[in-house]
VMD Tcl script that draws the C-alpha trace (Angstrom):
set ca {
  {0.14 0.06 -0.07}
  {1.39 3.61 -0.72}
  {2.46 5.33 2.21}
  {0.38 8.44 3.26}
  {2.65 11.41 3.09}
  {1.75 15.15 5.18}
  {1.77 17.42 2.43}
  {2.73 21.20 4.15}
  {1.66 24.35 3.66}
  {2.64 25.63 0.06}
  {3.42 21.96 -1.14}
  {1.62 20.07 -3.50}
  {1.32 16.58 -4.38}
  {-0.57 13.69 -3.22}
  {-1.41 13.16 0.67}
  {-2.79 14.71 3.48}
  {-2.94 18.36 4.05}
  {-3.07 19.28 7.63}
  {-3.10 22.82 8.14}
  {-5.24 25.77 9.68}
  {-5.66 28.31 6.63}
  {-5.62 25.92 3.94}
  {-5.85 27.05 0.01}
  {-6.07 25.88 -3.33}
  {-2.38 26.49 -4.42}
  {-1.73 28.57 -7.56}
  {1.81 27.28 -7.59}
  {0.61 23.89 -9.53}
  {0.13 24.53 -13.01}
  {-2.76 23.08 -13.65}
  {-4.70 24.50 -10.98}
  {-3.02 28.10 -12.16}
  {-4.86 27.38 -15.96}
  {-8.15 26.15 -14.34}
  {-8.39 29.13 -11.98}
  {-7.40 31.65 -14.93}
  {-9.90 30.10 -17.79}
  {-12.61 30.63 -14.96}
  {-12.21 34.32 -15.01}
  {-12.29 35.03 -18.79}
  {-16.33 34.84 -19.97}
  {-16.63 32.87 -23.51}
  {-13.12 31.28 -22.82}
  {-13.10 27.50 -23.16}
  {-12.14 26.22 -19.67}
  {-9.01 24.29 -19.11}
  {-9.97 21.21 -17.53}
  {-6.81 18.89 -16.90}
  {-7.04 14.93 -17.23}
  {-7.37 13.34 -14.92}
  {-8.98 16.35 -12.91}
  {-7.01 16.72 -9.83}
  {-7.16 19.78 -7.47}
  {-4.54 20.45 -4.75}
  {-6.56 21.30 -1.92}
  {-7.73 20.69 2.05}
  {-8.79 17.33 2.68}
  {-9.42 17.97 6.14}
  {-8.07 20.36 9.26}
  {-7.20 19.75 12.63}
  {-8.26 21.82 15.48}
  {-11.10 23.70 14.28}
  {-14.38 22.99 13.68}
  {-15.35 21.63 10.44}
  {-18.59 21.60 8.30}
  {-20.11 18.57 10.73}
  {-19.62 20.41 13.57}
  {-16.43 18.15 14.47}
  {-12.89 18.98 16.03}
  {-10.35 16.68 15.21}
  {-6.82 16.73 17.22}
  {-3.75 16.60 14.72}
  {-3.11 13.13 15.69}
  {-6.46 11.91 15.61}
  {-7.10 13.17 12.06}
  {-4.02 11.81 10.92}
  {-5.09 8.23 12.65}
  {-8.54 8.56 11.27}
  {-7.64 9.47 7.46}
  {-4.90 6.58 7.31}
  {-7.63 4.07 8.70}
  {-9.95 5.51 6.02}
  {-7.05 5.07 3.26}
  {-6.96 1.27 4.41}
  {-10.54 0.61 3.71}
  {-10.74 2.46 0.16}
  {-7.74 0.21 -0.59}
  {-10.07 -2.74 0.88}
  {-13.16 -1.25 -0.85}
  {-15.02 -1.00 2.31}
  {-15.07 2.90 2.73}
  {-18.80 3.16 2.98}
  {-19.00 4.74 6.22}
  {-21.22 4.22 9.36}
  {-24.24 2.30 9.06}
  {-27.35 0.82 10.78}
  {-29.58 -2.66 10.21}
  {-32.18 -2.31 7.63}
  {-34.78 -2.97 10.13}
  {-33.47 -0.22 12.04}
  {-36.28 2.66 12.63}
  {-35.73 6.37 11.71}
  {-38.46 9.16 12.25}
  {-39.62 10.89 8.78}
  {-41.51 13.92 8.21}
  {-44.24 11.33 7.88}
  {-43.73 9.22 10.85}
  {-41.47 6.18 11.44}
  {-40.02 4.03 9.00}
  {-37.68 1.25 8.65}
  {-34.54 2.44 7.05}
  {-34.94 0.06 4.09}
  {-38.09 1.65 3.38}
  {-37.06 5.11 2.88}
  {-36.36 6.97 -0.03}
  {-33.75 9.21 -1.62}
  {-34.53 13.19 -0.80}
  {-37.52 11.68 1.73}
  {-37.46 14.32 4.63}
  {-36.13 13.08 7.88}
  {-36.01 14.69 11.42}
  {-32.29 15.80 12.14}
  {-30.69 17.44 15.58}
  {-28.60 20.66 14.95}
  {-25.92 20.12 17.24}
  {-24.76 24.08 17.07}
  {-28.24 25.43 17.89}
  {-29.61 22.15 19.54}
  {-32.76 22.31 17.39}
  {-34.61 19.80 15.87}
  {-34.65 20.21 11.64}
  {-36.46 18.49 8.78}
  {-33.93 17.36 6.27}
  {-34.00 15.57 3.40}
  {-31.96 12.59 2.73}
  {-29.44 13.34 0.05}
  {-27.92 9.59 -0.65}
  {-28.47 6.34 0.78}
  {-25.84 3.48 0.72}
  {-26.88 0.02 0.92}
  {-23.98 -2.88 1.34}
  {-23.66 -5.97 3.09}
  {-21.36 -5.58 6.54}
  {-18.68 -8.14 6.80}
  {-17.47 -7.77 10.68}
  {-19.19 -7.44 13.87}
  {-21.94 -5.07 15.04}
  {-21.63 -3.15 18.30}
  {-24.59 -2.88 20.43}
  {-25.02 0.67 22.29}
  {-27.46 0.15 24.86}
  {-28.69 1.39 28.25}
  {-31.88 2.66 29.62}
  {-32.29 5.23 26.91}
  {-30.75 3.90 23.70}
  {-30.49 0.41 22.43}
  {-28.47 0.48 18.65}
  {-27.01 -2.08 16.79}
  {-24.28 -0.58 14.42}
  {-20.90 -0.68 12.55}
  {-18.15 0.07 14.67}
  {-17.30 3.48 12.77}
  {-21.18 4.76 13.11}
  {-20.88 8.16 14.67}
  {-22.34 9.56 17.62}
  {-22.59 13.26 18.89}
  {-22.07 13.45 22.44}
  {-23.06 16.09 24.91}
  {-21.71 17.31 28.38}
  {-23.77 17.67 31.62}
  {-24.47 21.28 30.88}
  {-26.56 20.16 27.72}
  {-23.57 21.09 25.45}
  {-22.54 19.58 22.05}
  {-18.51 18.34 22.53}
  {-17.90 16.25 19.53}
  {-18.60 13.32 17.74}
  {-17.34 9.77 18.51}
  {-17.71 6.26 16.96}
  {-19.64 3.29 18.34}
  {-16.02 1.71 18.81}
  {-14.65 4.73 20.79}
  {-17.86 4.42 23.12}
  {-17.14 0.88 23.48}
  {-13.40 1.10 24.44}
  {-13.25 4.77 26.13}
  {-14.05 4.83 29.85}
  {-13.57 8.45 29.54}
  {-16.53 9.04 27.60}
  {-18.77 8.04 30.77}
  {-19.36 11.63 31.82}
  {-21.12 12.45 28.46}
  {-24.55 11.50 26.75}
  {-25.83 10.68 23.57}
  {-28.88 13.27 23.16}
  {-32.53 11.69 22.49}
  {-34.30 15.16 22.67}
  {-33.97 18.53 21.02}
  {-35.58 21.89 20.67}
  {-38.73 22.00 18.11}
  {-39.33 25.49 16.88}
  {-42.07 24.76 14.50}
  {-44.64 26.83 12.42}
  {-46.73 29.31 13.82}
  {-49.48 29.42 11.47}
  {-52.87 31.43 12.51}
  {-55.22 29.61 10.77}
  {-55.88 26.15 9.43}
  {-58.42 25.83 6.18}
  {-60.28 22.89 5.09}
  {-61.06 23.36 1.39}
  {-64.44 24.40 0.14}
  {-65.88 21.53 -1.95}
  {-66.53 20.95 -5.60}
  {-70.24 20.75 -7.12}
  {-69.87 17.07 -7.77}
  {-68.91 16.60 -4.05}
  {-71.91 17.93 -2.65}
  {-74.15 16.33 -4.86}
  {-77.21 17.72 -7.00}
  {-80.41 17.98 -4.09}
  {-78.32 19.94 -2.03}
  {-80.27 22.75 -0.66}
  {-78.98 26.61 -2.30}
  {-78.11 27.79 1.17}
  {-75.87 24.44 1.96}
  {-74.20 25.10 -1.84}
  {-73.35 28.38 -0.89}
  {-71.64 27.67 2.59}
  {-69.96 24.63 1.44}
  {-68.64 26.50 -1.46}
  {-66.31 28.44 0.57}
  {-63.11 27.01 2.63}
  {-63.87 26.45 6.47}
  {-61.26 28.81 8.19}
  {-60.34 27.53 11.69}
  {-58.00 29.20 14.12}
  {-54.92 27.12 14.53}
  {-54.90 26.87 18.07}
  {-58.77 25.83 17.96}
  {-58.16 23.32 15.39}
  {-55.36 21.78 17.63}
  {-57.72 21.31 20.47}
  {-60.52 20.00 17.98}
  {-58.07 17.36 16.88}
  {-56.91 16.52 20.43}
  {-60.53 15.69 21.71}
  {-61.41 14.22 17.99}
  {-58.72 11.94 17.75}
  {-59.53 10.42 21.14}
  {-63.15 10.71 21.20}
  {-64.30 11.72 18.18}
  {-66.52 9.69 15.02}
  {-68.06 10.59 12.00}
  {-70.89 9.71 9.65}
  {-70.55 6.70 7.51}
  {-68.78 7.52 4.26}
  {-71.62 7.56 1.41}
  {-74.49 8.29 4.12}
  {-76.66 11.17 3.61}
  {-76.04 12.54 6.98}
  {-72.46 14.50 7.44}
  {-72.05 14.52 10.99}
  {-69.19 14.75 13.14}
  {-69.52 13.47 16.62}
  {-67.40 13.86 19.88}
  {-68.53 11.90 22.96}
  {-67.35 12.69 26.58}
  {-68.81 11.89 29.95}
  {-66.45 13.51 32.14}
  {-68.09 16.56 33.00}
  {-64.79 19.10 33.63}
  {-63.70 17.89 29.99}
  {-67.36 18.44 28.44}
  {-67.01 22.28 29.63}
  {-63.41 22.52 27.64}
  {-65.46 21.04 24.64}
  {-68.12 23.22 24.88}
  {-65.58 26.49 25.28}
  {-64.01 25.36 22.63}
  {-66.57 24.91 19.98}
  {-67.92 28.15 21.05}
  {-64.50 29.65 20.24}
  {-64.66 28.27 17.06}
  {-68.19 29.88 16.17}
  {-69.32 26.57 14.46}
  {-72.94 25.23 14.83}
  {-73.38 22.56 16.84}
  {-75.75 20.25 19.14}
  {-75.70 18.55 22.24}
  {-77.51 15.42 22.76}
  {-77.14 13.58 26.14}
  {-77.57 9.96 27.10}
  {-78.53 7.81 29.80}
  {-75.24 7.77 32.03}
  {-74.50 11.35 31.34}
  {-72.69 10.58 28.22}
  {-72.85 13.66 26.05}
  {-72.55 13.75 22.25}
  {-71.50 17.17 20.58}
  {-72.78 16.94 17.20}
  {-71.24 19.14 14.09}
  {-73.13 18.94 10.95}
  {-70.80 20.12 8.09}
  {-69.93 18.40 5.01}
  {-66.44 19.86 4.74}
  {-65.36 18.67 8.31}
  {-66.71 15.51 7.60}
  {-65.29 14.78 4.48}
  {-61.70 16.07 6.23}
  {-61.85 13.98 9.19}
  {-62.65 10.73 7.23}
  {-59.30 10.37 6.39}
  {-58.47 9.59 10.06}
  {-60.17 6.39 9.98}
  {-61.78 5.19 12.90}
  {-59.97 3.58 16.39}
  {-56.58 2.44 16.07}
  {-56.30 3.45 12.34}
  {-56.40 7.24 13.36}
  {-53.19 9.41 13.15}
  {-52.00 13.04 13.60}
  {-52.50 15.35 10.49}
  {-49.15 16.44 8.78}
  {-49.89 19.95 8.93}
  {-50.19 19.95 12.74}
  {-47.33 18.15 13.39}
  {-45.19 21.05 11.79}
  {-46.57 24.05 14.32}
  {-45.12 25.40 17.43}
  {-44.73 23.74 20.69}
  {-47.39 26.19 22.47}
  {-49.82 24.76 19.47}
  {-48.69 21.07 20.02}
  {-49.19 21.31 23.70}
  {-52.91 22.57 23.07}
  {-53.44 19.32 20.78}
  {-51.81 16.80 23.75}
  {-53.62 18.87 26.59}
}
mol new
graphics top color blue
foreach p $ca { graphics top sphere $p radius 0.5 }
foreach p [lrange $ca 0 end-1] q [lrange $ca 1 end] { graphics top cylinder $p $q radius 0.2 }
display resetview
């Protein structure tokens, strides 16, 4: 195997450049010609073959784009290890098993079910904020070798030895990235932890809109006043919508699909909860009625074709799910939903 050579500042060649203030060297003739050709519009670019640019690969002692800070000896060691993997055609990086679960924008999925450019939930280690980011690339391969089980009462991962984890100190501050192998073999990491949560900002929409119905959705026999009503969007204050969905997903039902009735029902027996439901519906300003059955169970009935058509997508009982638009809202709005 070719020996790894360190390239000093001002030098060019094939190897690793370790310095604080890296740059693309203009002392290299190919680099110089390429740079000069890009400055003159209309002139054909000079592109060397093979296309090699002498530039910084990694720098020690400062934070890189991934939020990692490598000391000089660590950087050299890791690059040398990666060179071996390239030679052995196993430089694939860090991995989970295909059945591992990942949180996407639409919910939990197995890793082998996600697709490129699908949005997933990530953690920004600089701000500690939860962010939605697209998957840029997916690598699938057969791993040869042992896996490492990172397990405690908060986490249970089975990963390749090179899988990276962000670690935080007791002051909830990000310190660095470490591999699963380093966690296994380094007792000095016992005072750090792998984060399982982050700060969700979310959107702060003022309203949620259920679209107006099309004439074919309303049918031919609908009354004129209802036709005019349902031809307009149903606009709901977002905080009221959060409260409604919270109670509907737990205690709600709707008329059967295809029936002449278009009712949305909320059932409740506890008096303190009934008071909150009544208050929410009055704040909303939507027409409703209350039916009380024996045993003290109250049913709040909303007769609105737009709302009934909308909630049908959430199914019944265990099929129900949280609407995507609601999951994007701020913590304050989400608390209204959960409460």
